[in-house]
C-alpha positions as CSV (number, residue, x, y, z in Angstrom):
1,M,8.9,-6.0,9.5
2,S,7.7,-8.7,11.7
3,A,8.6,-12.3,11.0
4,D,5.6,-13.5,12.9
5,N,3.4,-15.0,10.2
6,T,0.6,-17.6,10.6
7,K,-1.2,-19.8,8.1
8,T,-4.3,-17.6,8.4
9,D,-2.3,-14.4,7.9
10,A,-1.9,-14.3,4.1
11,N,0.9,-11.9,3.2
12,L,0.9,-9.3,0.4
13,D,4.0,-9.5,-1.7
14,L,5.5,-6.2,-2.7
15,S,8.7,-5.6,-4.6
16,D,11.1,-2.8,-3.9
17,R,13.6,-1.1,-6.3
18,T,15.8,-4.1,-6.3
19,A,12.9,-6.4,-7.2
20,A,13.3,-8.2,-3.8
21,L,10.0,-9.4,-2.4
22,L,8.8,-7.9,0.8
23,M,6.4,-9.8,3.1
24,V,3.8,-7.5,4.7
25,N,2.0,-8.8,7.8
26,K,-1.6,-8.1,8.9
27,D,-0.7,-5.1,11.0
28,E,1.5,-3.6,8.3
29,R,-1.3,-4.1,5.7
30,K,-3.7,-2.4,8.1
31,L,-1.3,0.6,8.3
32,I,-0.7,0.8,4.6
33,R,-4.5,0.6,3.9
34,E,-5.2,3.5,6.4
35,L,-2.4,5.6,4.9
36,L,-3.7,5.1,1.4
37,V,-7.3,5.9,2.5
38,M,-6.2,9.2,4.1
39,T,-4.0,10.1,1.2
40,L,-6.3,9.2,-1.6
41,N,-9.3,10.9,0.1
42,S,-7.3,14.2,0.1
43,E,-6.8,16.3,-2.9
44,N,-3.6,17.6,-1.4
45,G,-2.4,14.0,-0.8
46,K,-3.2,13.0,-4.4
47,G,-1.5,16.2,-5.6
48,Q,1.7,15.3,-3.8
49,I,1.7,11.9,-5.3
50,R,1.2,13.4,-8.8
51,K,3.9,15.9,-8.2
52,K,6.5,13.5,-6.8
53,L,5.8,10.3,-8.7
54,G,3.3,11.1,-11.6
55,A,-0.4,10.7,-12.1
56,Q,-0.1,7.0,-12.8
57,Y,0.9,6.4,-9.1
58,V,-2.5,7.8,-7.9
59,E,-4.2,5.0,-9.9
60,L,-1.6,2.5,-8.7
61,G,-2.4,3.6,-5.1
62,E,-6.2,3.2,-5.8
63,N,-5.6,-0.3,-7.2
64,L,-3.4,-1.2,-4.2
65,L,-6.1,0.0,-1.9
66,K,-8.7,-2.2,-3.6
67,A,-6.3,-5.2,-3.4
68,L,-5.9,-4.6,0.3
69,G,-9.6,-4.6,0.7
70,S,-10.4,-0.9,1.2
71,P,-12.6,-0.2,4.3
């Protein structure tokens, strides 16, 4: 991840398995948002999430997409 952050580039804090905070820059948020849009607009994509992680993660993804300002 890029360490290039500006005052106008508010970062989204995410935590990994170790509970360490990850800073996500503007370009990374853009990528995550696009991946979520493609996945959540696809029944196969949502099915894979349900299969691997459980149904609650589809809702988690939808909430994350809203927090990222879905297009």
